[in-house]
C-alpha positions as CSV (number, residue, x, y, z in Angstrom):
1,M,11.0,14.3,74.6
2,S,7.3,15.0,74.8
3,N,5.3,17.0,72.1
4,E,4.7,19.9,74.3
5,E,8.5,20.0,75.3
6,A,9.6,19.8,71.7
7,N,7.2,22.9,71.0
8,V,8.6,24.9,73.7
9,S,12.5,24.1,72.3
10,R,11.1,24.8,68.9
11,E,9.6,28.3,70.0
12,T,12.8,29.0,72.0
13,K,15.2,28.2,68.9
14,R,13.2,30.7,66.9
15,S,12.8,33.4,69.6
16,V,13.8,37.0,68.3
17,I,16.7,37.9,71.0
18,G,17.8,41.0,68.9
19,T,18.1,42.0,65.5
20,R,21.5,42.7,63.7
21,R,21.9,46.2,62.0
22,L,23.0,46.0,58.4
23,K,26.7,46.7,57.6
24,E,25.4,49.2,55.2
25,P,22.6,51.4,56.4
26,M,19.8,52.5,54.4
27,P,19.6,56.2,53.6
28,A,17.0,58.3,55.3
29,P,14.4,60.3,53.4
30,I,14.4,64.0,53.7
31,T,10.9,63.8,55.2
32,T,8.7,61.2,56.7
33,R,7.3,58.7,54.0
34,L,3.8,57.6,54.3
35,F,2.7,54.3,52.4
36,T,-0.5,52.7,52.1
37,V,-0.2,49.3,51.2
38,A,-3.5,48.4,49.1
39,N,-4.9,45.9,46.9
40,Q,-8.8,44.7,47.4
41,K,-7.8,41.2,46.2
42,G,-7.0,39.2,49.4
43,G,-4.0,36.8,49.5
44,V,-1.6,38.9,47.3
45,G,0.9,39.5,50.0
46,K,-0.2,43.0,51.5
47,T,0.5,42.1,55.2
48,T,3.8,40.1,54.1
49,S,5.4,42.8,52.3
50,T,4.2,45.4,55.0
51,V,5.9,43.4,57.7
52,N,9.1,42.3,56.0
53,I,9.8,45.6,54.1
54,A,9.2,47.3,57.5
55,A,11.4,45.0,59.3
56,A,14.2,45.3,56.7
57,L,13.9,49.3,56.6
58,A,14.4,49.0,60.6
59,M,17.3,46.7,60.2
60,G,18.7,49.4,58.0
61,G,18.7,51.9,60.8
62,L,15.6,53.7,59.8
63,K,12.5,54.6,62.2
64,V,9.7,52.7,61.2
65,L,6.1,52.6,62.2
66,V,3.6,49.8,61.2
67,I,-0.1,50.8,61.2
68,D,-2.2,47.6,61.2
69,L,-5.5,48.7,59.8
70,D,-6.5,45.1,58.6
71,P,-9.0,43.6,61.2
72,Q,-7.5,40.2,60.8
73,G,-4.4,41.5,62.8
74,N,-2.1,39.4,60.9
75,A,0.7,42.1,60.9
76,C,0.6,42.2,64.5
77,T,1.1,38.4,64.7
78,A,4.3,38.6,62.3
79,L,5.6,41.1,64.5
80,G,4.9,39.5,67.8
81,V,2.5,42.4,68.7
82,D,-0.2,41.9,71.4
83,R,-3.8,42.6,70.0
84,D,-5.4,42.9,73.5
85,G,-6.1,46.2,74.8
86,E,-6.5,49.5,73.0
87,G,-5.7,49.7,69.5
88,M,-6.7,51.2,66.2
89,Y,-10.6,50.9,67.0
90,E,-10.1,53.4,70.0
91,L,-8.4,55.6,67.7
92,L,-10.8,55.7,64.9
93,V,-13.9,55.5,67.0
94,E,-13.0,56.9,70.5
95,E,-10.3,59.5,69.2
96,R,-7.7,58.0,71.5
97,P,-4.2,59.7,70.1
98,L,-1.8,57.4,68.3
99,A,1.0,57.7,70.7
100,A,-1.2,55.8,73.6
101,I,-1.7,52.9,71.5
102,V,2.0,52.4,69.7
103,H,4.0,49.5,70.8
104,K,7.7,48.8,70.6
105,V,8.4,45.4,68.5
106,A,10.8,43.1,70.3
107,G,14.2,42.7,68.7
108,F,14.2,46.0,66.7
109,P,15.2,49.0,68.4
110,H,13.6,51.2,65.5
111,L,10.6,49.4,64.6
112,E,7.0,50.1,66.1
113,C,3.5,48.9,65.7
114,A,-0.1,50.3,65.9
115,P,-2.1,47.2,66.4
116,A,-5.4,46.1,65.0
117,N,-7.2,45.0,68.1
118,Q,-10.4,42.7,68.1
119,E,-12.8,45.5,68.1
120,L,-11.6,46.8,64.9
121,A,-13.7,44.7,62.9
122,N,-16.6,46.9,64.0
123,A,-15.1,50.2,63.4
124,E,-16.6,50.7,60.0
125,I,-20.2,50.4,61.3
126,S,-19.1,52.8,64.1
127,M,-17.7,55.4,62.0
128,V,-20.8,55.7,59.3
129,N,-22.1,58.6,61.1
130,M,-19.0,60.5,62.4
131,V,-18.1,63.9,61.0
132,A,-15.1,63.6,58.5
133,R,-15.0,59.8,58.9
134,E,-12.7,59.6,56.1
135,S,-10.2,61.9,57.5
136,I,-9.8,60.4,61.2
137,L,-6.5,58.6,60.7
138,K,-4.9,61.5,58.8
139,F,-5.6,64.0,61.5
140,A,-4.3,61.4,64.2
141,L,-1.3,60.4,62.3
142,N,-0.5,64.3,61.8
143,D,-0.7,65.1,65.3
144,Y,1.6,62.1,65.9
145,L,4.3,62.9,63.5
146,K,4.2,66.5,64.4
147,E,5.0,65.2,68.3
148,R,7.6,62.8,67.2
149,E,9.4,65.7,65.3
150,A,9.1,68.3,68.2
151,A,10.7,65.6,70.5
152,G,13.6,65.2,67.8
153,D,12.7,61.6,67.1
154,R,11.2,62.0,63.6
155,L,9.9,58.8,61.9
156,D,11.4,57.9,58.5
157,Y,8.3,55.5,57.4
158,V,5.1,54.9,58.2
159,I,3.5,52.0,56.6
160,I,-0.4,51.4,56.7
161,D,-1.4,47.6,56.3
162,C,-5.1,47.7,54.7
163,P,-8.0,45.0,54.7
164,P,-8.6,43.3,51.2
165,S,-11.6,45.6,50.2
166,L,-11.9,49.2,49.3
167,G,-14.2,50.3,52.5
168,L,-13.8,52.9,54.9
169,L,-10.8,51.7,56.6
170,T,-9.0,51.7,53.3
171,I,-10.2,54.9,52.3
172,N,-8.7,56.4,55.6
173,A,-5.2,54.8,54.9
174,L,-5.4,56.4,51.2
175,T,-6.4,59.7,52.8
176,A,-3.8,59.6,55.2
177,A,-0.8,58.6,53.1
178,R,1.3,60.1,50.2
179,E,2.4,56.7,48.5
180,V,0.7,53.6,47.6
181,L,2.3,50.2,47.5
182,V,0.5,47.7,45.4
183,P,1.7,44.2,46.1
184,I,0.6,42.1,42.8
185,Q,0.4,38.3,43.0
186,C,1.6,36.8,39.8
187,E,-1.7,35.7,38.4
188,Y,-4.5,37.1,36.3
189,Y,-7.1,37.9,38.9
190,S,-4.6,40.2,40.6
191,L,-4.3,42.5,37.1
192,E,-8.2,43.0,37.1
193,G,-7.9,43.9,41.1
194,I,-5.7,47.0,40.2
195,S,-7.9,48.4,37.7
196,L,-10.5,48.9,40.6
197,L,-7.7,50.4,42.9
198,V,-6.7,52.6,40.4
199,S,-10.2,54.0,39.8
200,T,-10.9,54.5,43.8
201,L,-7.8,56.2,44.1
202,A,-8.6,58.6,41.4
203,K,-11.7,59.5,43.5
204,V,-9.5,60.0,46.5
205,Q,-7.2,62.3,44.9
206,R,-10.2,64.7,43.6
207,A,-12.2,64.7,46.9
208,L,-9.8,63.8,49.8
209,N,-6.0,63.7,49.3
210,S,-4.6,65.0,46.2
211,A,-1.2,64.3,46.9
212,V,-1.7,60.5,47.1
213,H,-0.2,58.2,44.1
214,I,1.2,54.8,43.3
215,S,4.6,55.0,43.8
216,T,5.5,51.5,44.2
217,I,4.3,48.1,42.7
218,L,5.7,44.9,44.0
219,L,5.4,41.3,42.4
220,T,4.9,38.7,45.1
221,M,4.5,35.0,44.9
222,F,6.4,34.8,41.9
223,D,7.5,31.5,40.1
224,S,9.7,31.8,37.3
225,R,8.8,28.2,36.0
226,T,5.2,28.9,34.7
227,R,4.5,30.7,31.9
228,L,1.5,32.7,33.8
229,A,3.6,34.5,36.4
230,N,6.2,35.6,33.7
231,D,3.2,36.9,31.4
232,V,2.0,38.6,34.5
233,A,5.2,40.2,35.2
234,N,5.8,41.4,31.7
235,D,2.2,42.9,31.5
236,V,2.9,45.1,34.9
237,R,6.5,45.9,33.6
238,A,4.6,47.5,30.5
239,H,1.8,49.3,32.4
240,F,3.9,50.5,35.5
241,P,7.7,50.8,34.5
242,K,8.2,53.4,36.8
243,E,6.2,52.2,39.5
244,L,7.5,48.7,39.4
245,I,10.3,47.4,41.7
246,D,11.3,44.6,39.4
247,I,12.7,42.3,42.2
248,P,9.9,39.7,42.2
249,I,9.3,38.1,45.7
250,P,9.5,34.2,45.1
251,R,6.9,31.9,46.3
252,A,8.9,30.8,49.4
253,V,8.1,28.5,52.2
254,R,10.3,30.3,54.8
255,V,8.3,33.8,54.2
256,S,5.0,31.6,54.8
257,E,6.2,29.8,57.7
258,A,7.7,33.1,59.7
259,P,4.4,34.1,61.1
260,S,3.6,31.0,62.8
261,F,6.8,31.9,65.1
262,R,5.5,35.6,65.5
263,Q,8.1,36.8,63.4
264,T,9.1,38.5,59.9
265,V,10.9,36.3,57.6
266,M,14.2,38.9,58.3
267,T,14.6,37.2,61.6
268,Y,13.1,33.9,61.0
269,D,15.7,33.1,58.2
270,A,17.7,36.0,56.8
271,S,19.3,34.1,54.4
272,S,16.3,32.7,52.7
273,P,15.6,33.7,49.1
274,G,12.3,35.4,50.3
275,A,14.3,37.5,53.1
276,I,17.1,38.5,50.5
277,A,14.5,39.7,48.1
278,Y,12.6,41.5,50.6
279,M,15.8,43.0,51.9
280,Q,16.6,44.2,48.1
281,V,13.3,45.6,47.9
282,A,13.6,47.7,51.1
283,R,16.9,49.1,49.9
284,E,15.4,50.1,46.4
285,I,12.5,51.9,48.4
286,A,14.9,53.6,50.6
287,L,17.2,54.7,47.6
288,R,14.1,56.0,45.7
289,G,12.9,57.8,48.7
290,T,16.2,60.0,48.5
291,H,15.4,61.2,45.0
292,N,11.5,61.4,45.1
293,T,10.7,62.7,48.6
294,T,9.6,66.2,47.1
295,Q,7.4,64.7,44.4
296,T,4.5,63.8,46.1
297,T,2.0,65.1,44.0
298,Q,0.6,63.9,40.6
299,E,-2.3,64.7,38.5
300,P,-5.6,62.4,39.6
301,G,-6.0,59.6,37.2
302,A,-2.6,59.6,35.9
303,I,-1.8,56.0,36.6
304,T,-3.9,53.7,34.1
305,A,-3.9,50.1,34.2
């Protein structure tokens, strides 16, 4: 067998034909939950957490939309969504409606994605002189959610994947969302990074969106064999006891391999430790949503690192 034939065979073996539904469905929230996944430090697992939690929620029978607001477009890669054509750039700069750019994700009946197309890297420059530039995504998303609800097809979750910065794209995401999910890599620099995010979030709360708050913190790339990982985990538990979902995501090869097959780990290897951990995290998020959907406001600056 030639290398080319081997690659074709390898891809065919891993193709997503269909995704099984969980035997025990996840509970739906009373209203659509809007999450922004943010941390200005790169490489902490923002995109990985976004796509795998979204896939797990969808496998639990919930209707989920992923908005890829990172110009790198890695969420699109993991979900197998084409980045050519119209995407988030046209929504932010040319005022295209969200409905015009949303794609269904293959193999998932209830999972959709608004892609980060190639032009999104230029969006922040184009948005500088626009009126209400911090709220463009909020207005577009609100219109879309109203359309879906009027059609009897309400979304349960919207999850926005942000770039590793606190620029205009991330500000748009924070203005549009009600909840912030912060992945924290179990290393010291990640603890430093969350302090800046909290400071920026307080400014957004005061000026743009009083409802947004950090509701969920996730430990990623956890290696229980190292003292540093355990020290970081203990620090997070001490500072964020209510926000932390204490199900660390292990540093796992399968989680890293899955995007190369244009998949999430939930379909690539559902029995792997990383997939099991993300499934447990998604279920905990869903369970919390049944209790906290009405508690969407909190005092600016109430969370401190």
